[in-house]
C-alpha distance (Angstrom), angle and dihedral (degrees) to the residues before:
residue distance angle dihedral
M1 . . .
F2 3.85 . .
R3 3.71 121.2 .
K4 3.84 121.4 -117.9
P5 3.84 116.1 -81.4
R6 3.74 118.2 -88.6
L7 3.85 124.6 -135.3
I8 3.81 108.6 -133.3
A9 3.74 131.6 174.6
G10 3.80 110.7 -143.9
V11 3.82 112.6 -154.6
M12 3.73 125.0 -163.3
S13 3.84 135.5 176.4
G14 3.72 110.4 177.1
T15 3.82 130.5 -152.5
S16 3.79 91.0 -87.1
A17 3.83 85.7 68.6
D18 3.78 92.6 -151.8
G19 3.71 96.1 136.4
V20 3.78 147.6 -62.0
D21 3.82 128.8 -55.5
V22 3.84 117.5 -158.9
A23 3.74 125.2 -167.6
I24 3.75 117.7 -173.4
C25 3.81 109.0 -157.1
Q26 3.84 140.3 -179.9
L27 3.87 103.8 -141.5
H28 3.69 132.0 -167.1
A29 3.78 120.9 -145.0
T30 3.91 112.0 -66.0
D31 3.79 91.4 -110.9
H32 3.79 93.9 48.4
P33 3.81 115.4 114.9
E34 3.81 90.3 -127.1
W35 3.90 122.1 54.5
G36 3.87 99.0 -151.1
R37 3.72 129.2 -121.5
L38 3.80 142.0 -67.0
H39 3.79 107.8 -106.7
S40 3.81 96.7 -170.9
H41 3.73 142.1 -38.0
S42 3.80 138.6 -154.7
S43 3.76 143.0 168.6
H44 3.84 127.5 -134.3
P45 3.90 121.4 -169.1
Y46 3.72 120.9 -133.4
P47 3.85 116.1 -113.8
A48 3.78 108.7 -94.3
A49 3.87 94.0 -114.0
L50 3.74 92.7 53.1
K51 3.81 93.6 46.1
K52 3.76 89.3 51.6
H53 3.73 91.4 48.8
I54 3.80 93.3 52.2
H55 3.83 93.5 48.0
A56 3.75 92.2 47.2
L57 3.82 91.5 53.4
R58 3.78 94.2 44.2
R59 3.79 88.9 49.9
D60 3.77 104.0 47.7
G61 3.80 102.3 11.9
N62 3.87 92.2 -141.2
T63 3.81 113.9 141.5
T64 3.81 143.6 124.8
L65 3.80 128.0 -119.6
A66 3.82 88.3 -109.4
D67 3.75 92.7 49.1
L68 3.76 93.7 49.2
A69 3.80 92.5 47.3
A70 3.86 88.4 51.3
L71 3.75 92.5 48.4
T72 3.79 91.6 50.1
R73 3.77 88.9 54.3
D74 3.82 93.4 46.3
I75 3.79 92.9 51.7
T76 3.81 91.6 46.4
I77 3.84 91.1 52.2
E78 3.82 90.8 50.2
H79 3.80 90.2 48.7
A80 3.78 89.4 52.1
H81 3.81 91.3 47.1
A82 3.84 91.2 50.5
V83 3.86 92.2 51.7
R84 3.80 91.9 45.7
L85 3.82 90.2 52.4
A86 3.78 92.0 45.7
A87 3.79 91.1 53.3
E88 3.68 90.7 48.0
D89 3.78 92.9 50.1
A90 3.85 88.8 51.1
N91 3.77 90.5 47.6
L92 3.80 87.5 -122.4
P93 3.78 123.4 143.6
L94 3.80 110.1 -129.0
R95 3.90 90.3 -127.9
Q96 3.75 88.9 68.4
L97 3.87 91.7 66.0
D98 3.73 115.9 96.3
A99 3.82 94.3 -161.2
I100 3.71 147.5 -17.3
A101 3.74 117.3 -129.1
D102 3.77 109.3 -158.1
H103 3.73 126.5 178.9
G104 3.90 91.0 -168.0
Q105 3.77 124.1 -148.9
T106 3.73 119.3 -48.9
L107 3.77 111.9 -133.2
F108 3.75 99.6 164.3
H109 3.79 135.7 6.0
A110 3.87 124.0 177.0
P111 3.85 109.6 135.5
P112 2.93 130.1 -86.6
L113 3.82 84.1 22.5
T114 3.74 122.5 63.7
S115 3.78 140.3 156.0
Q116 3.87 125.4 -158.1
V117 3.72 106.6 172.3
L118 3.73 119.4 -143.5
D119 3.85 135.7 123.1
P120 3.90 101.5 -137.9
S121 3.82 93.7 -175.6
L122 3.81 90.2 56.1
L123 3.77 92.1 45.3
A124 3.82 91.5 51.9
W125 3.78 91.0 45.6
E126 3.87 92.1 49.4
L127 3.80 94.0 51.1
G128 3.79 104.9 23.8
V129 3.83 92.3 -125.0
A130 3.76 134.5 116.1
V131 3.82 114.7 -101.5
V132 3.82 130.9 -145.5
S133 3.81 110.6 -164.0
D134 3.83 144.5 143.6
F135 3.80 96.3 63.2
R136 3.75 101.5 167.4
R137 3.79 103.0 59.0
A138 3.80 102.9 72.8
D139 3.74 90.0 55.4
L140 3.81 91.7 47.8
A141 3.80 89.2 49.7
A142 3.84 88.3 54.7
G143 3.84 90.6 53.7
G144 3.78 97.3 -95.0
Q145 3.84 132.6 129.3
G146 3.76 92.8 -110.5
A147 3.83 85.9 -125.2
P148 2.86 156.2 115.0
L149 3.84 91.9 36.7
V150 3.82 99.2 167.2
P151 3.81 97.3 77.5
F152 3.82 89.1 85.5
A153 3.76 88.5 61.9
D154 3.84 95.0 37.3
R155 3.79 90.1 56.9
R156 3.79 92.0 49.1
L157 3.83 97.8 44.2
F158 3.80 105.2 34.3
S159 3.72 114.8 29.2
H160 3.83 113.8 133.4
P161 3.77 125.0 -156.5
G162 3.79 94.7 -135.4
R163 3.76 109.7 18.2
T164 3.84 136.6 74.2
R165 3.76 106.0 -133.7
A166 3.72 131.0 -162.2
L167 3.89 109.1 -154.0
L168 3.78 101.7 -156.1
N169 3.84 117.8 -169.7
L170 3.85 115.5 -167.8
G171 3.81 105.3 -164.3
G172 3.73 122.5 130.1
I173 3.89 85.6 -49.4
A174 3.74 124.8 31.5
N175 3.81 116.1 -123.6
V176 3.76 135.0 173.0
T177 3.74 138.7 -156.9
V178 3.78 118.7 -162.4
L179 3.76 115.3 -152.2
P180 3.77 119.7 -168.4
P181 3.83 119.0 -146.1
G182 3.77 112.4 -71.4
A183 3.82 94.1 9.1
G184 3.81 107.8 -177.0
P185 3.80 135.0 -166.8
L186 3.73 92.4 -78.9
T187 3.82 101.0 33.7
P188 3.80 111.0 122.2
V189 3.85 109.3 -122.6
R190 3.81 131.4 -173.2
A191 3.76 116.7 -119.4
F192 3.88 132.9 158.9
D193 3.73 143.9 147.9
I194 3.77 109.9 -87.9
G195 3.87 100.3 -166.8
P196 3.73 135.5 -97.8
A197 3.71 130.7 4.8
N198 3.82 119.4 152.2
C199 3.86 95.6 -6.6
L200 3.89 96.3 82.6
S201 3.89 97.2 46.3
D202 3.92 91.2 41.3
H203 3.82 91.4 51.4
L204 3.84 89.1 49.9
A205 3.81 91.3 48.4
R206 3.82 92.7 48.5
S207 3.84 92.7 46.3
H208 3.87 97.1 47.1
H209 3.83 96.3 37.3
P210 3.84 110.0 24.4
D211 3.84 92.5 174.8
G212 3.89 93.6 44.8
P213 3.72 130.0 96.9
G214 3.85 93.8 -81.8
F215 3.77 98.0 -120.2
D216 3.84 141.4 64.9
S217 3.86 99.7 -107.8
G218 3.75 109.3 -131.1
G219 3.77 91.5 -15.4
A220 3.75 87.4 -81.6
V221 3.75 96.7 143.3
A222 3.87 92.7 44.3
A223 3.82 87.1 53.1
R224 3.83 89.6 62.4
G225 3.85 93.0 52.4
S226 3.81 136.3 71.2
A227 3.72 123.7 -124.3
D228 3.80 118.7 -118.6
E229 3.83 101.4 -128.3
R230 3.70 94.6 -165.0
M231 3.82 90.3 57.0
V232 3.83 92.4 44.8
A233 3.79 90.8 55.2
A234 3.84 91.5 45.8
F235 3.74 93.0 50.2
L236 3.87 93.3 48.6
S237 3.78 88.6 53.1
Y238 3.81 89.5 67.3
P239 3.85 108.1 121.8
F240 3.74 95.6 -115.4
F241 3.74 93.4 70.0
R242 3.76 91.7 54.8
A243 3.80 94.8 46.2
P244 3.93 115.1 103.7
A245 3.76 123.1 -114.9
P246 2.96 137.3 -69.0
K247 3.73 90.0 71.7
S248 3.92 138.7 137.0
T249 3.73 133.3 -172.0
D250 3.83 140.0 -179.5
G251 3.75 135.3 -130.8
P252 3.93 97.5 -105.0
E253 3.78 89.3 53.9
M254 3.72 91.6 54.7
V255 3.82 94.0 42.3
D256 3.83 90.3 52.7
A257 3.75 92.0 51.8
F258 3.84 89.7 49.8
I259 3.74 90.9 49.3
A260 3.77 92.0 48.8
V261 3.78 92.1 62.2
G262 3.77 91.3 55.7
A263 3.74 99.7 -106.8
M264 3.77 93.9 142.7
K265 3.80 89.9 65.1
L266 3.80 89.1 66.2
S267 3.87 122.9 91.8
Y268 3.71 112.5 -92.6
E269 3.83 94.7 -103.9
N270 3.76 93.2 48.3
A271 3.73 92.8 45.2
L272 3.70 92.5 52.8
A273 3.79 92.2 47.4
T274 3.80 87.5 50.1
A275 3.78 90.4 50.2
A276 3.91 89.5 50.6
A277 3.77 92.1 49.6
C278 3.88 91.8 48.9
T279 3.80 90.3 51.6
A280 3.80 96.9 47.0
R281 3.76 94.3 43.5
A282 3.81 94.7 47.2
V283 3.74 88.1 52.4
F284 3.76 95.1 46.8
N285 3.81 92.7 46.3
A286 3.85 88.3 56.1
I287 3.86 96.4 43.5
E288 3.73 94.0 44.0
L289 3.85 89.7 67.5
L290 3.91 93.8 46.3
E291 3.85 100.2 70.4
V292 3.81 97.7 -138.8
D293 3.75 132.2 170.2
E294 3.81 96.2 -142.3
V295 3.86 141.7 -2.9
I296 3.78 116.3 -129.7
L297 3.84 113.6 -157.3
S298 3.81 133.8 -146.0
G299 3.75 138.1 157.7
G300 3.75 136.3 59.4
G301 3.73 92.0 -70.7
L302 3.77 90.2 73.9
H303 3.80 88.1 75.0
N304 3.88 91.1 60.0
L305 3.74 98.2 97.1
A306 3.84 92.3 -171.5
V307 3.80 88.6 61.5
I308 3.81 96.7 40.8
R309 3.83 94.5 47.2
E310 3.79 91.2 51.6
L311 3.76 93.2 44.9
S312 3.75 91.9 46.9
R313 3.83 89.8 53.5
L314 3.73 93.0 49.6
L315 3.83 94.4 46.4
G316 3.79 90.7 55.0
E317 3.80 108.9 -179.9
I318 3.74 96.6 2.6
P319 3.87 105.1 109.2
L320 3.80 117.8 -115.0
R321 3.88 114.2 -153.5
T322 3.76 139.9 158.6
T323 3.76 130.2 -120.5
T324 3.84 85.0 -122.2
E325 3.80 86.6 70.4
L326 3.77 89.3 54.2
G327 3.89 94.7 50.9
V328 3.75 100.9 -91.7
P329 3.80 115.0 101.2
S330 3.78 107.4 -125.0
E331 3.80 92.6 -135.1
A332 3.88 90.4 54.4
K333 3.78 99.2 43.1
E334 3.84 101.0 94.1
A335 3.82 94.7 41.2
L336 3.88 88.3 48.4
A337 3.92 87.0 50.0
F338 3.83 88.9 58.8
A339 3.78 91.8 47.7
L340 3.83 86.2 56.8
L341 3.87 91.8 47.4
G342 3.71 91.9 49.1
N343 3.82 90.2 49.2
A344 3.75 91.1 53.7
T345 3.80 90.4 49.4
L346 3.81 89.8 56.4
D347 3.78 90.6 46.8
N348 3.90 87.9 50.1
M349 3.68 89.3 -122.4
P350 3.87 124.4 144.7
S351 3.76 114.1 -109.1
N352 3.69 109.2 173.4
V353 3.83 116.5 95.5
P354 3.83 106.4 -137.1
S355 3.83 91.6 -163.3
A356 3.82 86.4 61.7
T357 3.82 101.9 37.8
G358 3.79 100.8 31.3
A359 3.74 94.2 -122.8
T360 3.77 117.4 157.9
S361 3.81 91.4 -126.4
A362 3.72 145.3 1.4
V363 3.77 113.1 -85.2
V364 3.77 139.7 -177.6
L365 3.79 107.5 -103.8
G366 3.85 129.3 -145.3
S367 3.72 139.7 27.1
V368 3.85 123.6 -103.1
T369 3.81 123.0 -135.3
P370 3.87 109.4 -168.9
R371 3.78 126.9 -120.3
P372 3.84 109.9 -94.0
L373 3.76 112.0 -101.4
A374 3.82 101.5 -137.0
V375 3.77 140.0 47.7
H376 3.81 107.6 -107.9
A377 3.74 143.2 160.2
T378 3.76 113.3 -109.8
P379 3.84 124.0 -135.6
N380 3.78 87.1 -111.8
G381 3.82 94.3 57.2
A382 3.84 98.7 -103.1
T383 3.79 124.8 118.2
G384 3.75 114.3 -116.4
L385 3.80 96.6 -145.9
P386 3.85 106.0 28.8
C-alpha cells in the first residue's frame, strides 16, 4: 500500500544565476505508477548585486573564505525568500510543506570536483521545513559526473510508448536526455551535457553592458548580426564536443573556449549571432547522432529565437516541441525535477541514472536536514514554523 502524497517545494537556480525557480508539487511515492501533480510554480530574480557577485566569482574564482561564507548565507536567504513568496502566491502555509528540495547555486563543476552553495540548516531554520540538498556528491562518490541529474525526472514525466524523445534543456548549459519508447523506472537512458546554451550570450551581454539586464532578450540583438563561420567551426573543434558521453561541463569552461577563438573581438551583434550559431549547431551535432523522433524543449534558452530558428532549420523534419505542450511548464521543469529527486531521497530510493552519469552503481542522492523542532523568530524577521 502506497503512502499518502508529499507536498515538496523543488528549488532550482541554474548556472545562469539569474534567480530562483520554485515548483510546489504533490508527489506520490517514488515507486507509485503516477508521479503526482504540479501544485504551483514561480520565479524570483536575484538582486542585482548578488547576481553580479555570483557571476564574478564563477568567472575568475577569486574570493576569500569570509567572502565565500557571506555569499553562501546571502544565497540561502534569497532561496528562503523565494520559497516564502512562492508559498504566499499559492496561498499555502509553509507548515504544510513536507520538505524543500534545493539544488543550491552552482559555483563550480569539474568532476570529480563540484560546489553547489547552500546552507541547508539556515534554510530549514528560516522556513521551518525539512530540507533535502547536495544532490551531486553521492553520484560523484560512486564515480559518476554528478550530472546530469534530471534524467530521473525526464524518464518519469515524459516517456512515450512509441516514440524516442530527446528532452533538451537550454539553461546556462544545454543538456539532453534520450528516452527510448516505453522507458520505465529502470530503463537505462542516455543523457549528457551538450555544451553551451545561454552562458555565451549572457557573458556577452554582461561584458558589453554591465548595467543591463544581462541577457539578449528574445535573441533580438543576435538576429541583427551575422555569425562568423570560421569562429563557429573553431569553437566546435574544442575537445569537449568530441568527448564521448557521459560528460558534463560548466559555463566558465564554455565561455573560455568561446573567448579563445576570438569571439570577443567581434561587434556585439555579430558576437551574439556567433554565440547563437555555436549553441544551435552544438545541439544539432549531438541530436543528429541520437536517432530521435522528436525534440522536447525546456529552459530559458527556448525564448532565444535566434537559437531556436537556427536549430529548427537544422533539425528539418524532426518536430520541435516544448514541455509546456506536454503538461509541464518549461520554466518549472527543472525545479519540478528536484522536487522528484528530493522525494526519492526521502523514500530512500536511488535517483541517479548510472547510464547517464557514468556512476558505478545506483545511489540515493541528497542529504536531509530535519525540520526545526520549535517555533522561532528568525534573524531575518520570519517565523520558522508559521
